[in-house]
N, CA, C and O of each residue as an XYZ file, in Angstrom:
780
protein
N      20.806    -30.573     14.094
C      21.975    -29.766     13.558
C      21.417    -28.476     12.786
O      20.435    -28.559     12.048
N      22.081    -27.325     12.997
C      21.707    -26.102     12.343
C      22.435    -26.056     10.991
O      23.621    -26.370     10.892
N      21.705    -25.667      9.983
C      22.285    -25.455      8.651
C      22.465    -23.951      8.282
O      21.548    -23.140      8.414
N      23.629    -23.647      7.838
C      23.888    -22.199      7.571
C      23.389    -21.861      6.180
O      23.555    -22.607      5.215
N      22.770    -20.696      6.134
C      22.258    -20.090      4.865
C      23.066    -18.845      4.561
O      22.731    -18.126      3.619
N      24.126    -18.554      5.324
C      24.825    -17.289      5.005
C      24.275    -16.039      5.527
O      23.390    -16.049      6.383
N      24.786    -14.921      5.026
C      24.229    -13.547      5.445
C      23.117    -13.260      4.534
O      23.338    -12.835      3.400
N      21.857    -13.484      5.002
C      20.769    -13.207      4.317
C      19.713    -12.347      5.103
O      19.645    -12.538      6.317
N      18.898    -11.433      4.533
C      17.890    -10.676      5.242
C      16.737    -11.563      5.731
O      15.684    -11.590      5.093
N      16.903    -12.281      6.832
C      15.948    -13.180      7.338
C      15.726    -13.113      8.821
O      16.691    -13.279      9.567
N      14.575    -12.892      9.289
C      14.097    -12.960     10.494
C      12.602    -13.329     10.612
O      11.822    -12.846      9.792
N      12.196    -14.080     11.493
C      10.875    -14.343     11.793
C      10.257    -13.913     13.125
O      10.947    -13.973     14.143
N       9.084    -13.513     13.167
C       8.232    -12.952     12.029
C       8.608    -11.596     11.575
O       9.276    -10.898     12.338
N       8.244    -11.136     10.391
C       8.369     -9.812      9.954
C       7.040     -9.449      9.605
O       6.331    -10.149      8.882
N       6.626     -8.169     10.198
C       5.219     -7.689      9.926
C       4.993     -7.276      8.535
O       5.921     -6.710      7.957
N       3.956     -7.468      7.958
C       3.598     -6.688      6.604
C       3.006     -5.466      6.977
O       1.992     -5.420      7.673
N       3.650     -4.382      6.503
C       3.238     -3.016      6.829
C       2.949     -2.233      5.492
O       3.777     -2.170      4.583
N       1.783     -1.680      5.450
C       1.370     -0.831      4.364
C       1.770      0.682      4.843
O       1.143      1.261      5.730
N       2.752      1.189      4.237
C       3.144      2.516      4.665
C       2.520      3.570      3.921
O       2.675      3.609      2.700
N       1.805      4.463      4.542
C       0.902      5.474      4.010
C       1.636      6.873      3.944
O       2.230      7.317      4.926
N       1.569      7.529      2.765
C       2.228      8.708      2.667
C       1.355      9.744      1.711
O       0.484      9.271      0.981
N       1.578     10.988      1.733
C       1.129     11.857      0.739
C       2.263     12.291     -0.144
O       3.322     12.618      0.392
N       2.132     12.324     -1.477
C       3.305     12.719     -2.201
C       3.426     14.309     -2.272
O       2.710     15.006     -1.554
N       4.250     14.802     -3.060
C       4.385     16.363     -3.278
C       3.199     17.046     -3.637
O       3.018     18.219     -3.309
N       2.328     16.347     -4.331
C       0.966     16.985     -4.939
C      -0.106     16.667     -3.902
O      -1.222     17.147     -4.102
N       0.094     15.909     -2.808
C      -1.003     15.605     -1.858
C      -1.630     14.219     -2.314
O      -2.569     13.824     -1.623
N      -1.321     13.598     -3.153
C      -1.931     12.349     -3.631
C      -1.509     11.293     -2.484
O      -0.341     11.244     -2.098
N      -2.451     10.500     -1.988
C      -2.203      9.443     -1.025
C      -1.612      8.285     -1.761
O      -1.948      8.009     -2.913
N      -0.725      7.611     -1.077
C      -0.160      6.315     -1.619
C       0.237      5.364     -0.475
O       0.452      5.764      0.669
N       0.316      4.120     -0.849
C       0.685      3.079      0.162
C       1.737      2.216     -0.571
O       1.647      1.974     -1.774
N       2.690      1.788      0.176
C       3.648      0.757     -0.276
C       3.761     -0.319      0.787
O       3.556     -0.026      1.965
N       4.072     -1.530      0.427
C       4.239     -2.560      1.316
C       5.727     -2.708      1.756
O       6.602     -2.750      0.892
N       6.025     -2.785      3.051
C       7.295     -3.004      3.526
C       7.212     -4.099      4.628
O       6.217     -4.318      5.319
N       8.453     -4.781      4.694
C       8.439     -5.844      5.883
C       9.805     -5.631      6.687
O      10.071     -6.294      7.690
N      10.644     -4.650      6.161
C      11.800     -4.470      6.984
C      11.518     -3.338      8.068
O      11.718     -2.145      7.837
N      11.064     -3.800      9.194
C      10.780     -2.743     10.220
C      10.164     -3.323     11.457
O       9.753     -4.482     11.511
N      10.118     -2.476     12.438
C       9.410     -2.859     13.628
C       9.600     -1.794     14.768
O      10.127     -0.711     14.514
N       9.174     -2.110     15.992
C       9.432     -1.189     17.061
C      10.890     -1.114     17.339
O      11.586     -2.129     17.333
N      11.373      0.096     17.588
C      12.864      0.305     17.858
C      13.098      1.081     19.101
O      14.233      1.173     19.568
N      12.009      1.677     19.690
C      12.378      2.325     21.001
C      11.081      2.463     21.811
O      10.016      2.429     21.195
N      11.086      2.612     23.104
C       9.983      2.640     23.904
C       9.742      4.185     24.414
O       8.609      4.617     24.624
N      10.790      4.876     24.569
C      10.703      6.351     24.968
C      11.653      7.084     24.113
O      12.854      6.934     24.339
N      11.248      7.898     23.110
C       9.781      8.022     22.753
C       9.394      6.764     22.055
O      10.236      6.136     21.413
N       8.112      6.357     22.155
C       7.775      5.219     21.286
C       7.978      5.450     19.758
O       7.538      6.435     19.166
N       8.684      4.452     19.186
C       9.139      4.700     17.694
C       9.093      3.305     17.048
O       9.223      2.216     17.608
N       8.875      3.580     15.719
C       9.036      2.425     14.766
C       9.891      2.751     13.687
O       9.839      3.845     13.125
N      10.812      1.692     13.319
C      11.681      1.978     12.132
C      11.092      1.181     11.038
O      10.570      0.087     11.253
N      11.174      1.750      9.798
C      10.928      1.075      8.601
C      11.953      1.354      7.523
O      12.312      2.511      7.301
N      12.411      0.372      6.880
C      13.594      0.607      5.887
C      13.005      0.454      4.383
O      12.391     -0.531      3.974
N      13.308      1.606      3.648
C      12.824      1.749      2.356
C      13.902      2.110      1.290
O      14.730      2.976      1.570
N      13.926      1.533      0.171
C      14.924      1.847     -0.962
C      14.671      3.377     -1.360
O      13.582      3.945     -1.285
N      15.769      3.890     -1.758
C      15.633      5.328     -2.252
C      14.905      5.414     -3.510
O      14.384      6.488     -3.812
N      14.804      4.340     -4.328
C      14.096      4.415     -5.604
C      12.602      4.386     -5.459
O      11.914      4.638     -6.448
N      12.023      4.088     -4.259
C      10.722      4.053     -3.990
C       9.978      5.340     -3.986
O      10.498      6.325     -3.462
N       8.841      5.403     -4.512
C       7.931      6.766     -4.520
C       7.796      7.127     -3.021
O       7.837      8.323     -2.733
N       7.643      6.244     -2.071
C       7.338      6.452     -0.649
C       8.593      7.094     -0.018
O       8.456      7.875      0.924
N       9.860      6.776     -0.529
C      10.988      7.398      0.117
C      10.973      8.975     -0.141
O      11.254      9.721      0.797
N      10.685      9.437     -1.257
C      10.579     10.872     -1.418
C       9.460     11.572     -0.626
O       9.541     12.724     -0.200
N       8.379     10.729     -0.473
C       7.243     11.321      0.242
C       7.503     11.539      1.745
O       7.147     12.552      2.345
N       8.186     10.452      2.327
C       8.470     10.658      3.667
C       9.529     11.646      3.984
O       9.549     12.269      5.045
N      10.491     11.790      2.953
C      11.525     12.733      3.106
C      10.932     14.200      3.035
O      11.401     15.083      3.753
N      10.088     14.397      2.321
C       9.383     15.735      1.948
C       8.436     15.993      3.104
O       8.640     17.014      3.761
N       7.444     15.215      3.430
C       6.436     15.317      4.421
C       6.724     15.247      5.818
O       6.087     15.867      6.669
N       7.813     14.389      6.080
C       8.277     14.152      7.446
C       7.230     13.405      8.246
O       7.186     13.584      9.463
N       6.407     12.601      7.666
C       5.408     11.837      8.303
C       5.082     10.651      7.512
O       5.358     10.618      6.312
N       4.483      9.623      8.141
C       3.956      8.494      7.400
C       3.134      7.627      8.439
O       3.266      7.838      9.644
N       2.346      6.720      7.988
C       1.614      5.711      8.785
C       2.056      4.345      8.437
O       2.477      4.005      7.331
N       1.926      3.611      9.456
C       2.117      2.173      9.373
C       0.808      1.501      9.579
O       0.236      1.576     10.666
N       0.275      0.791      8.485
C      -1.000      0.227      8.556
C      -0.680     -1.323      8.602
O       0.168     -1.810      7.854
N      -1.383     -2.058      9.495
C      -1.116     -3.388      9.517
C      -2.373     -4.148      8.952
O      -3.400     -4.215      9.627
N      -2.281     -4.706      7.738
C      -3.336     -5.412      7.200
C      -3.620     -6.745      7.769
O      -2.670     -7.401      8.197
N      -4.804     -7.215      7.822
C      -5.241     -8.566      8.227
C      -5.070     -9.463      7.085
O      -4.822     -9.042      5.955
N      -5.209    -10.763      7.394
C      -5.048    -11.860      6.436
C      -5.956    -11.624      5.200
O      -5.600    -11.953      4.068
N      -7.087    -11.066      5.461
C      -8.027    -10.890      4.229
C      -7.545     -9.792      3.263
O      -8.099     -9.615      2.178
N      -6.508     -9.066      3.682
C      -6.019     -8.010      2.864
C      -4.685     -8.393      2.126
O      -3.984     -7.548      1.569
N      -4.389     -9.742      2.168
C      -3.128    -10.357      1.587
C      -2.926     -9.924      0.130
O      -1.849     -9.458     -0.242
N      -3.992    -10.085     -0.703
C      -3.754     -9.812     -2.017
C      -3.428     -8.323     -2.346
O      -2.554     -8.013     -3.155
N      -4.226     -7.380     -1.631
C      -3.981     -5.982     -1.801
C      -2.586     -5.591     -1.315
O      -1.920     -4.777     -1.956
N      -2.135     -6.153     -0.200
C      -0.847     -5.825      0.445
C       0.282     -6.313     -0.649
O       1.223     -5.590     -0.975
N       0.085     -7.513     -1.125
C       1.056     -7.981     -2.110
C       1.116     -6.990     -3.358
O       2.188     -6.553     -3.775
N      -0.102     -6.675     -3.915
C      -0.073     -5.785     -5.069
C       0.546     -4.377     -4.686
O       1.214     -3.775     -5.526
N       0.348     -3.896     -3.540
C       0.903     -2.596     -3.247
C       2.349     -2.651     -3.098
O       2.955     -1.579     -3.095
N       2.989     -3.736     -2.973
C       4.488     -3.842     -2.925
C       5.059     -4.133     -4.239
O       6.281     -4.066     -4.368
N       4.245     -4.477     -5.319
C       4.677     -4.775     -6.578
C       4.623     -3.621     -7.657
O       5.165     -3.667     -8.761
N       3.905     -2.623     -7.168
C       3.583     -1.490     -8.158
C       3.984     -0.035     -7.484
O       3.900      0.155     -6.270
N       4.360      0.811     -8.277
C       4.730      2.172     -7.793
C       3.574      3.165     -7.777
O       2.665      3.102     -8.605
N       3.636      4.133     -6.759
C       2.535      4.972     -6.702
C       2.752      6.015     -7.794
O       1.843      6.787     -8.098
N       3.994      6.049     -8.411
C       4.116      7.018     -9.421
C       3.445      6.563    -10.710
O       3.346      7.356    -11.646
N       2.952      5.246    -10.803
C       2.363      4.782    -11.944
C       0.794      4.756    -11.810
O       0.081      4.753    -12.814
N       0.302      4.739    -10.579
C      -1.142      4.534    -10.323
C      -1.613      5.024     -8.942
O      -0.820      5.259     -8.030
N      -2.827      5.152     -8.849
C      -3.471      5.431     -7.597
C      -3.807      4.038     -6.984
O      -4.809      3.421     -7.345
N      -2.973      3.578     -6.081
C      -3.169      2.299     -5.471
C      -4.434      2.241     -4.655
O      -5.179      1.264     -4.737
N      -4.696      3.268     -3.865
C      -5.975      3.224     -3.141
C      -7.148      2.865     -4.074
O      -7.879      1.906     -3.827
N      -7.304      3.629     -5.113
C      -8.326      3.505     -6.059
C      -8.251      2.077     -6.698
O      -9.266      1.381     -6.726
N      -7.169      1.670     -7.166
C      -6.919      0.386     -7.825
C      -7.348     -0.752     -6.980
O      -7.989     -1.700     -7.432
N      -6.977     -0.637     -5.727
C      -7.184     -1.740     -4.808
C      -8.534     -1.637     -4.031
O      -8.820     -2.529     -3.232
N      -9.337     -0.628     -4.227
C     -10.686     -0.367     -3.618
C     -10.341     -0.189     -2.035
O     -10.969     -0.793     -1.166
N      -9.361      0.633     -1.783
C      -9.088      0.867     -0.374
C      -9.324      2.394     -0.018
O      -9.225      3.207     -0.937
N      -9.597      2.787      1.121
C     -10.055      4.158      1.411
C      -8.959      4.862      2.210
O      -8.655      4.495      3.345
N      -8.383      5.870      1.588
C      -7.371      6.775      2.385
C      -8.124      7.703      3.359
O      -9.018      8.409      2.892
N      -7.870      7.753      4.514
C      -8.249      8.631      5.544
C      -7.113      9.552      6.029
O      -6.007      9.045      6.214
N      -7.292     10.804      6.238
C      -6.244     11.689      6.790
C      -6.049     11.311      8.169
O      -7.008     11.136      8.920
N      -4.763     11.168      8.560
C      -4.398     10.914      9.958
C      -4.653     12.190     10.764
O      -4.594     13.296     10.227
N      -4.921     12.031     11.989
C      -5.271     13.059     12.906
C      -4.166     13.959     13.416
O      -4.376     15.140     13.693
N      -2.964     13.365     13.537
C      -1.914     14.035     14.243
C      -0.750     14.329     13.352
O       0.166     15.036     13.773
N      -0.730     13.771     12.007
C       0.416     13.959     11.134
C      -0.049     14.107      9.717
O      -1.229     13.902      9.436
N       0.818     14.449      8.832
C       0.430     14.819      7.378
C       0.669     13.489      6.621
O       1.668     13.370      5.912
N      -0.147     12.579      6.745
C      -0.167     11.353      5.904
C      -1.466     10.609      5.991
O      -2.174     10.815      6.976
N      -1.834      9.810      5.116
C      -3.062      9.034      5.085
C      -2.846      7.623      5.751
O      -1.747      7.069      5.773
N      -3.921      7.126      6.257
C      -4.082      5.777      6.659
C      -5.026      5.005      5.882
O      -5.878      5.595      5.217
N      -4.952      3.628      5.903
C      -5.866      2.733      5.192
C      -7.002      2.464      6.129
O      -6.789      1.838      7.167
N      -8.199      2.903      5.822
C      -9.431      2.604      6.685
C      -9.769      1.208      6.939
O     -10.364      0.863      7.961
N      -9.361      0.313      5.928
C      -9.759     -1.091      6.021
C      -8.780     -1.873      6.990
O      -9.055     -2.982      7.446
N      -7.702     -1.236      7.237
C      -6.729     -2.001      8.125
C      -7.135     -2.027      9.637
O      -7.557     -0.976     10.120
N      -7.048     -3.068     10.369
C      -7.502     -3.055     11.709
C      -6.598     -2.406     12.744
O      -6.995     -2.144     13.879
N      -5.345     -2.152     12.303
C      -4.365     -1.458     13.181
C      -3.658     -0.381     12.296
O      -3.157     -0.657     11.206
N      -3.655      0.895     12.861
C      -3.017      1.919     12.215
C      -2.180      2.707     13.224
O      -2.597      2.985     14.348
N      -0.985      3.047     12.762
C      -0.061      3.883     13.636
C       0.356      5.089     12.807
O       0.774      4.991     11.654
N       0.213      6.254     13.481
C       0.659      7.521     13.014
C       2.058      7.901     13.424
O       2.370      7.890     14.615
N       2.904      8.235     12.490
C       4.384      8.550     12.969
C       4.739      9.787     12.272
O       4.451     10.051     11.104
N       5.506     10.653     13.238
C       6.228     11.767     12.803
C       7.731     11.466     12.603
O       8.374     10.956     13.520
N       8.290     11.769     11.438
C       9.755     11.364     11.215
C      10.678     12.074     12.447
O      10.604     13.242     12.829
N      11.451     11.146     12.881
C      12.439     11.549     13.888
C      13.773     11.726     13.301
O      14.452     12.727     13.529
N      14.192     10.661     12.467
C      15.449     10.765     11.757
C      15.472      9.699     10.764
O      14.602      8.828     10.744
N      16.463      9.742      9.924
C      16.568      8.685      8.856
C      18.084      8.418      8.877
O      18.879      9.246      9.322
N      18.460      7.175      8.355
C      19.693      6.720      8.350
C      20.041      5.830      7.120
O      19.396      4.798      6.931
N      21.015      6.191      6.303
C      21.378      5.429      5.151
C      22.082      4.174      5.559
O      23.105      4.233      6.242
N      21.546      2.995      5.146
C      22.089      1.715      5.576
C      22.644      0.843      4.446
O      22.970     -0.331      4.623
N      22.736      1.502      3.241
C      23.284      0.863      2.012
C      22.069      0.657      0.992
O      21.700      1.621      0.322
N      21.451     -0.568      0.866
C      20.380     -0.801     -0.026
C      19.116     -0.032      0.408
O      18.290      0.341     -0.425
N      18.994      0.180      1.624
C      17.822      0.852      2.221
C      18.158      2.113      3.163
O      19.218      2.232      3.778
N      17.159      2.982      3.184
C      17.260      3.989      4.234
C      16.258      3.712      5.362
O      15.085      3.424      5.127
N      16.744      3.807      6.535
C      15.795      3.497      7.757
C      15.240      4.860      8.092
O      15.929      5.855      8.317
N      14.008      4.804      8.100
C      13.153      5.946      8.656
C      12.612      5.634     10.005
O      11.894      4.653     10.197
N      12.953      6.456     10.925
C      12.541      6.223     12.333
C      11.537      7.251     12.646
O      11.823      8.445     12.556
N      10.263      6.804     13.043
C       9.126      7.643     13.257
C       8.684      7.539     14.735
O       8.598      6.430     15.262
N       8.410      8.648     15.396
C       7.812      8.629     16.595
C       6.338      8.351     16.555
O       5.631      8.966     15.757
N       5.847      7.472     17.359
C       4.439      7.073     17.395
C       3.723      8.233     17.977
O       3.919      8.586     19.140
N       2.815      8.885     17.102
C       1.900     10.027     17.711
C       0.550      9.447     18.102
O      -0.191      9.995     18.919
N       0.254      8.242     17.439
C      -1.180      7.688     17.912
C      -1.222      6.248     17.302
O      -0.644      5.973     16.250
N      -1.921      5.378     18.009
C      -2.221      4.009     17.586
C      -3.783      3.915     17.500
O      -4.510      4.283     18.422
N      -4.190      3.451     16.446
C      -5.710      3.276     16.420
C      -5.933      1.792     15.984
O      -5.268      1.215     15.123
N      -6.977      1.250     16.710
C      -7.323     -0.194     16.609
C      -8.756     -0.192     16.371
O      -9.482      0.527     17.057
N      -9.254     -0.986     15.393
C     -10.717     -1.073     15.061
C     -11.392     -1.651     16.406
O     -10.901     -2.509     17.140
N     -12.521     -1.046     16.552
C     -13.303     -1.514     17.910
C     -13.591     -2.931     17.842
O     -13.618     -3.553     18.904
N     -13.835     -3.599     16.634
C     -14.153     -4.986     16.601
C     -12.911     -5.824     16.987
O     -13.036     -7.035     17.172
N     -11.732     -5.216     17.109
C     -10.438     -6.013     17.353
C      -9.943     -5.781     18.771
O      -8.744     -5.839     19.045
N     -10.887     -5.517     19.668
C     -10.540     -5.174     21.012
C     -11.131     -6.188     21.901
O     -12.219     -6.685     21.609
N     -10.446     -6.556     23.046
C     -11.055     -7.559     23.990
C     -12.049     -6.861     24.892
O     -12.093     -5.631     24.861
N     -12.812     -7.509     25.652
C     -13.921     -6.883     26.415
C     -13.236     -5.873     27.364
O     -13.867     -4.861     27.669
N     -12.065     -6.060     27.825
C     -11.458     -4.976     28.659
C     -10.704     -3.938     27.913
O      -9.892     -3.246     28.527
N     -10.913     -3.761     26.582
C     -10.498     -2.709     25.755
C      -8.965     -2.713     25.341
O      -8.382     -1.681     25.009
N      -8.345     -3.997     25.391
C      -7.072     -4.070     24.987
C      -7.045     -4.739     23.506
O      -8.047     -5.344     23.123
N      -6.008     -4.642     22.750
C      -5.879     -5.266     21.569
C      -5.976     -6.805     21.523
O      -5.277     -7.510     22.251
N      -6.814     -7.269     20.693
C      -7.167     -8.730     20.460
C      -6.391     -9.247     19.335
O      -6.826     -9.124     18.190
N      -5.157     -9.875     19.601
C      -4.253    -10.143     18.392
C      -5.016    -11.161     17.443
O      -4.710    -11.156     16.251
N      -5.933    -11.981     17.876
C      -6.578    -13.015     16.885
C      -7.573    -12.231     16.081
O      -7.792    -12.589     14.923
N      -8.207    -11.174     16.599
C      -9.130    -10.386     15.876
C      -8.455     -9.496     14.837
O      -8.916     -9.317     13.710
N      -7.389     -8.981     15.274
C      -6.532     -8.222     14.178
C      -6.112     -9.034     13.099
O      -6.177     -8.659     11.929
N      -5.631    -10.265     13.501
C      -5.251    -11.230     12.509
C      -4.153    -10.545     11.502
O      -4.350    -10.437     10.291
N      -3.133    -10.159     12.080
C      -2.034     -9.462     11.345
C      -1.336    -10.395     10.261
O      -0.965    -11.545     10.499
N      -1.217     -9.793      9.132
C      -0.536    -10.641      8.033
C       1.066    -10.446      8.311
O       1.550     -9.358      8.623
N       1.801    -11.620      8.157
C       3.214    -11.685      8.332
C       3.796    -12.138      7.048
O       3.157    -12.804      6.232
N       5.159    -11.720      6.872
C       5.909    -12.125      5.766
C       7.219    -12.845      6.259
O       7.927    -12.441      7.182
N       7.429    -13.956      5.515
C       8.512    -14.821      5.701
C       9.461    -14.573      4.581
O       9.222    -14.982      3.445
N      10.740    -13.781      4.948
C      11.683    -13.709      3.846
C      12.347    -14.966      3.582
O      12.191    -15.955      4.298
N      13.116    -14.932      2.517
C      13.881    -16.032      2.019
C      12.995    -17.022      1.354
O      13.407    -17.542      0.318
N      11.753    -17.366      1.854
C      10.921    -18.255      1.215
C       9.674    -17.524      0.602
O       8.798    -18.112     -0.031
N       9.693    -16.144      0.867
C       8.695    -15.230      0.190
C       7.309    -15.827      0.321
O       6.695    -16.226     -0.668
N       6.834    -15.882      1.520
C       5.525    -16.398      1.831
C       4.761    -15.511      2.922
O       5.381    -15.013      3.862
N       3.515    -15.354      2.766
C       2.606    -14.738      3.762
C       2.109    -15.731      4.794
O       1.821    -16.877      4.450
N       2.006    -15.343      5.989
C       1.566    -16.299      7.017
C       0.766    -15.448      7.883
O       0.805    -14.222      7.784
N      -0.009    -16.101      8.789
C      -0.797    -15.372      9.883
C      -0.408    -15.974     11.296
O       0.223    -17.028     11.378
N      -0.781    -15.317     12.302
C      -0.436    -15.702     13.679
C      -1.172    -16.919     14.080
O      -2.335    -17.059     13.702
N      -0.556    -17.868     14.861
C      -1.132    -19.138     15.274
C      -1.818    -18.803     16.588
O      -2.360    -17.710     16.753
N      -1.793    -19.773     17.548
C      -2.597    -19.622     18.726
C      -1.737    -18.967     19.890
O      -0.520    -18.809     19.797
N      -2.497    -18.602     20.997
C      -1.942    -18.063     22.144
C      -1.172    -19.002     22.822
O      -1.701    -20.104     22.964
N       0.068    -18.826     23.325
C       1.049    -19.705     24.009
C       1.019    -19.500     25.410
O       0.693    -20.406     26.176
N       1.362    -18.281     25.824
C       1.557    -18.053     27.283
C       1.645    -16.513     27.569
O       1.972    -15.744     26.666
N       1.347    -16.064     28.848
C       1.473    -14.660     29.172
C       2.964    -14.254     29.356
O       3.738    -14.892     30.068
N       3.302    -13.135     28.651
C       4.730    -12.791     28.674
C       5.074    -12.077     30.062
O       4.181    -11.502     30.685
N       6.222    -12.121     30.475
C       6.665    -11.768     31.858
C       6.106    -12.526     32.881
O       6.084    -12.090     34.032
N       5.609    -13.721     32.558
C       5.024    -14.542     33.590
C       5.500    -15.899     33.502
O       6.043    -16.431     34.470
N       5.311    -16.566     32.268
C       5.580    -17.983     31.952
C       7.045    -18.208     32.357
O       7.342    -19.290     32.864
N       7.900    -17.346     32.188
C       9.359    -17.518     32.494
C       9.682    -17.699     33.947
O      10.774    -18.143     34.302
N       8.825    -17.388     34.708
C       9.076    -17.704     36.241
C       9.209    -19.228     36.415
O       9.947    -19.671     37.295
N       8.524    -20.028     35.611
C       8.648    -21.441     35.899
C       9.697    -22.141     34.998
O       9.814    -23.366     35.039
N      10.429    -21.405     34.217
C      11.487    -21.983     33.250
C      12.768    -22.238     34.013
O      13.381    -23.277     33.769
N      13.186    -21.470     34.828
C      14.388    -21.656     35.445
C      14.454    -22.775     36.434
O      13.468    -22.994     37.138
N      15.678    -23.597     36.559
C      15.777    -24.627     37.395
C      15.662    -24.004     38.907
O      16.029    -22.862     39.184
N      15.189    -24.776     39.686
C      15.123    -24.205     41.151
C      16.520    -24.351     41.738
O      17.216    -25.366     41.779
N      16.797    -23.076     42.203
C      18.217    -22.947     42.870
C      18.065    -22.870     44.426
O      17.143    -22.235     44.937
N      18.983    -23.524     45.144
C      18.836    -23.486     46.540
C      19.970    -22.381     46.921
O      21.172    -22.494     46.679
N      19.390    -21.393     47.507
C      20.224    -20.289     48.099
C      20.621    -20.569     49.436
O      19.729    -20.767     50.261
N      21.873    -20.620     49.802
C      22.290    -20.843     51.217
C      22.991    -19.636     51.833
O      23.390    -19.681     52.997
């Protein structure tokens, strides 16, 4: 039996994203966000939703660029801290002993310690009530060399992305490989006789 929890912001999994920006004065900042994900293939795009009261909101609005940095499990404490404090109060990179690197294709910093970094140019924004959704076109994806398979593709286990579970407010990591997408489904349907 399914139990109703009502209208809650809940979906599993939600990625933990460190959103990187430069403020008006060029100071690098990160904030933690979990309301977001891929929203288009052509152009490749990611959406992330941020409250207007956040320091990052003004930075994205002014600079028209941001990065999405995916922290590994070992950066859980830093990611949590970055979501609890404002860049208007402190230099979070310095406080958390993280390294800001200038992105190659946009006007925003990325986190050198994150195994996966995505550079985004702002396409549009949409007011959704409590949050504004920023849609960014992916200009580049960077993956740490140590997080690639022998054939040069992303190794999900090596990236070890941090996940957030809303409602229960917990951080999780990815489990084991299950099956190859767009393949395992061939055996799922009942055999139909076509006459």
